[in-house]
PLY file of the C-alpha trace (Angstrom):
ply
format ascii 1.0
element vertex 274
property float x
property float y
property float z
element edge 273
property int vertex1
property int vertex2
end_header
114.52 101.82 105.38
116.39 100.76 102.26
118.67 103.22 100.68
120.00 102.92 97.19
123.23 104.52 96.19
124.54 104.78 92.63
128.02 105.73 91.61
127.24 107.94 88.65
130.90 108.20 87.80
131.26 104.47 87.38
132.29 103.97 83.70
130.87 100.43 83.69
127.34 101.92 83.95
127.79 104.02 80.87
129.90 102.07 78.32
131.69 104.21 75.77
130.10 103.99 72.30
132.49 102.61 69.65
133.47 105.00 66.90
132.46 104.52 63.27
136.14 103.97 62.56
136.13 100.85 64.73
133.32 99.26 62.72
135.02 100.33 59.49
138.23 98.66 60.50
136.33 95.54 61.61
134.60 95.42 58.17
137.99 95.70 56.37
139.42 92.93 58.58
136.55 90.58 57.79
136.77 91.38 54.08
140.44 90.64 54.21
139.85 87.36 55.94
137.35 86.21 53.33
139.69 87.41 50.56
142.62 85.41 51.97
140.50 82.33 52.36
139.35 82.64 48.75
142.92 83.00 47.61
144.05 79.99 49.64
141.12 77.98 48.29
141.80 78.86 44.69
145.50 78.06 45.17
144.83 74.64 46.74
142.21 73.87 44.12
144.93 72.87 41.62
147.15 70.95 44.11
147.11 67.21 44.43
146.13 65.04 46.15
142.38 65.93 46.04
139.94 64.94 48.77
137.76 62.92 46.33
135.70 61.14 49.07
134.82 64.38 50.84
134.04 66.02 47.50
131.61 63.29 46.50
129.99 63.49 49.95
129.53 67.25 49.55
128.04 66.83 46.08
125.35 64.65 47.61
124.84 66.92 50.56
124.60 70.14 48.62
122.97 68.84 45.52
120.85 65.73 45.96
119.63 66.51 49.47
118.59 70.06 48.39
116.26 68.80 45.64
113.07 68.66 47.84
113.32 72.27 49.10
114.37 73.48 45.58
111.42 71.63 44.04
108.87 73.26 46.38
110.41 76.73 46.08
110.66 76.66 42.31
107.15 75.24 41.84
105.32 77.72 43.96
107.50 80.53 42.67
106.60 79.60 39.11
102.88 79.32 40.08
102.89 82.79 41.68
104.83 84.38 38.88
102.47 82.71 36.37
99.47 84.01 38.24
100.64 87.65 38.38
101.72 87.55 34.74
98.35 86.34 33.67
96.58 88.98 35.76
98.80 91.73 34.28
98.20 90.76 30.69
94.46 90.18 31.16
93.86 93.37 33.01
96.02 95.87 31.21
96.35 94.51 27.64
93.18 92.47 27.23
91.92 88.91 26.82
94.00 86.87 24.39
97.23 88.58 25.22
97.98 86.05 27.96
99.80 83.83 25.45
102.72 86.31 25.62
103.17 85.59 29.31
105.24 82.54 28.50
108.49 84.30 27.52
108.20 86.75 30.37
107.73 83.97 32.91
110.58 81.99 31.47
112.86 85.08 31.30
112.09 86.24 34.83
112.49 82.77 36.33
115.69 81.79 34.54
117.55 85.09 34.92
116.49 86.37 38.33
113.95 84.49 40.48
115.23 80.86 40.37
118.92 81.69 40.91
118.08 83.96 43.85
115.60 81.46 45.44
117.94 78.53 44.99
120.80 80.57 46.54
118.75 81.66 49.51
117.43 78.16 50.13
120.86 76.56 49.81
122.43 79.23 52.04
119.90 78.45 54.74
120.27 74.65 54.43
123.81 74.12 53.33
125.62 77.21 54.48
124.45 76.84 58.02
125.38 73.12 58.01
128.93 73.90 56.80
129.38 76.47 59.48
128.01 74.24 62.18
130.22 71.23 61.07
133.43 73.20 60.80
132.68 75.21 63.89
132.19 72.16 65.93
135.51 70.83 64.62
137.09 74.07 65.68
135.91 74.13 69.24
136.64 70.40 69.71
140.22 71.09 68.51
139.92 68.76 65.52
141.25 71.47 63.20
144.27 71.86 65.50
144.78 68.14 65.14
144.87 68.52 61.37
147.60 71.07 61.77
149.55 68.81 64.10
149.31 65.96 61.47
150.62 68.25 58.73
147.29 68.46 56.93
146.05 71.76 55.41
142.49 72.53 56.75
141.86 74.71 53.65
142.58 71.81 51.29
140.79 69.27 53.49
137.70 71.24 54.52
137.24 74.33 52.32
138.23 73.23 48.82
135.83 70.20 48.54
132.86 72.16 49.81
133.61 75.20 47.61
134.06 73.12 44.49
130.96 71.05 45.15
128.88 74.18 45.71
130.30 75.73 42.62
129.17 72.70 40.58
125.87 71.93 42.24
124.30 75.46 42.41
124.05 75.71 38.61
122.66 72.14 38.43
120.06 72.97 41.02
119.25 76.20 39.15
118.67 74.26 35.87
116.38 71.87 37.76
114.55 74.84 39.33
114.19 76.57 35.99
112.44 73.43 34.59
110.18 73.05 37.60
109.34 76.82 37.70
108.55 77.01 33.95
106.43 73.89 34.11
104.54 75.30 37.03
103.89 78.64 35.14
102.82 76.68 32.02
100.42 74.53 34.16
98.77 77.50 35.74
98.24 79.45 32.54
97.24 76.66 30.20
95.50 74.13 32.45
93.94 76.37 35.10
93.27 79.56 33.14
92.71 78.10 29.64
95.48 79.96 27.78
96.22 78.38 24.27
99.02 75.93 24.79
100.38 76.01 21.28
100.69 79.83 21.20
102.12 79.83 24.77
104.90 77.41 23.79
105.47 79.11 20.43
105.90 82.54 21.93
108.17 81.15 24.68
110.50 79.49 22.11
110.40 82.53 19.86
111.51 85.08 22.38
113.50 82.99 24.85
117.31 82.84 24.19
119.97 80.47 25.48
121.88 83.34 27.03
118.87 84.04 29.36
119.46 80.62 30.94
123.24 80.85 30.85
123.25 84.22 32.71
121.24 82.64 35.48
123.69 79.85 35.72
126.62 82.20 35.95
124.89 83.89 38.88
124.20 80.55 40.52
127.89 79.58 40.26
128.97 82.85 41.96
126.32 82.28 44.65
127.67 78.79 45.24
131.13 80.13 45.92
129.78 82.77 48.21
127.74 80.28 50.26
130.64 77.79 50.73
133.23 80.50 51.50
131.04 82.29 54.04
130.10 79.03 55.77
133.76 77.88 55.97
134.97 81.27 57.03
132.40 81.50 59.93
133.16 77.90 60.88
136.93 78.40 61.03
136.59 81.55 63.19
134.09 79.95 65.65
134.85 80.26 69.38
132.93 80.16 72.59
131.54 76.60 72.67
128.04 75.67 71.56
126.85 79.27 71.78
129.60 80.25 69.35
128.42 77.56 66.88
125.00 78.94 67.03
126.28 82.49 66.27
128.39 81.20 63.40
125.38 79.51 61.71
123.20 82.54 62.10
125.87 84.86 60.71
126.48 82.52 57.79
122.84 82.55 56.69
122.47 86.30 57.18
125.75 87.34 55.48
125.40 84.90 52.61
121.77 85.93 51.95
122.63 89.61 51.93
125.65 89.08 49.71
123.54 87.02 47.26
121.07 89.91 46.87
123.77 92.52 46.53
125.99 90.50 44.12
122.86 89.62 42.05
122.22 93.34 41.36
125.71 94.00 40.15
125.89 90.83 38.09
122.51 91.84 36.49
124.12 95.16 35.56
127.41 93.62 34.36
126.05 90.75 32.32
124.84 91.75 28.87
121.05 91.48 28.14
121.80 89.32 25.10
124.68 88.09 22.93
0 1
1 2
2 3
3 4
4 5
5 6
6 7
7 8
8 9
9 10
10 11
11 12
12 13
13 14
14 15
15 16
16 17
17 18
18 19
19 20
20 21
21 22
22 23
23 24
24 25
25 26
26 27
27 28
28 29
29 30
30 31
31 32
32 33
33 34
34 35
35 36
36 37
37 38
38 39
39 40
40 41
41 42
42 43
43 44
44 45
45 46
46 47
47 48
48 49
49 50
50 51
51 52
52 53
53 54
54 55
55 56
56 57
57 58
58 59
59 60
60 61
61 62
62 63
63 64
64 65
65 66
66 67
67 68
68 69
69 70
70 71
71 72
72 73
73 74
74 75
75 76
76 77
77 78
78 79
79 80
80 81
81 82
82 83
83 84
84 85
85 86
86 87
87 88
88 89
89 90
90 91
91 92
92 93
93 94
94 95
95 96
96 97
97 98
98 99
99 100
100 101
101 102
102 103
103 104
104 105
105 106
106 107
107 108
108 109
109 110
110 111
111 112
112 113
113 114
114 115
115 116
116 117
117 118
118 119
119 120
120 121
121 122
122 123
123 124
124 125
125 126
126 127
127 128
128 129
129 130
130 131
131 132
132 133
133 134
134 135
135 136
136 137
137 138
138 139
139 140
140 141
141 142
142 143
143 144
144 145
145 146
146 147
147 148
148 149
149 150
150 151
151 152
152 153
153 154
154 155
155 156
156 157
157 158
158 159
159 160
160 161
161 162
162 163
163 164
164 165
165 166
166 167
167 168
168 169
169 170
170 171
171 172
172 173
173 174
174 175
175 176
176 177
177 178
178 179
179 180
180 181
181 182
182 183
183 184
184 185
185 186
186 187
187 188
188 189
189 190
190 191
191 192
192 193
193 194
194 195
195 196
196 197
197 198
198 199
199 200
200 201
201 202
202 203
203 204
204 205
205 206
206 207
207 208
208 209
209 210
210 211
211 212
212 213
213 214
214 215
215 216
216 217
217 218
218 219
219 220
220 221
221 222
222 223
223 224
224 225
225 226
226 227
227 228
228 229
229 230
230 231
231 232
232 233
233 234
234 235
235 236
236 237
237 238
238 239
239 240
240 241
241 242
242 243
243 244
244 245
245 246
246 247
247 248
248 249
249 250
250 251
251 252
252 253
253 254
254 255
255 256
256 257
257 258
258 259
259 260
260 261
261 262
262 263
263 264
264 265
265 266
266 267
267 268
268 269
269 270
270 271
271 272
272 273
């Protein structure tokens, strides 16, 4: 007859729950780490020599190789937004009012939808790649080798990626704006028969340059967030291949959440028009 005995007083069976103060201190520590990394990156941004070769490689990696996913995302985002705008005008205002959907589509895409979609897509594609690359260097002691050679890992690894992301995210956003607006125009005018001349006329009448510029400002901030979070998670990677996987996952989750949070506060802070 088998007998089972349990030591109910064994503390390993009932691990002590961590207090909220522990999580708060951990949050402050992580915010401090990101803040210090941002400060070091900004300081090294103006120091020579610059890593031009790595910078150009990152421009290609972040910008050129993200064009396919940005194209698909912006195109179908514009189509869906155009569809819902047409339905709203046709149902609640009446036939003929659909020509006023052009400025609404352009405004919504350029100020909110395209910057967010581009940021989320790039954080999933580029942010995870940055974290995986730097994390692999960390666990294979390549970063320690940089220290031993007298090189600054921040200047060599973080600065080129952050600067490239800062430049390419607004460029991708402009490209996404063009694709999204063209998709909305195509749906309304070619598929639903909206008057093309009035659609374009209303869009040019109510659309302002600041609407596009505000989206580009958001995109630049998102680019810095993606690069810094990816580099930060890569530099603190530990635990072998499993640690690299955790770093990439955390990068995508943290960067995506920060993009949505920061977008709200930037929308409140930036003026509606100038």
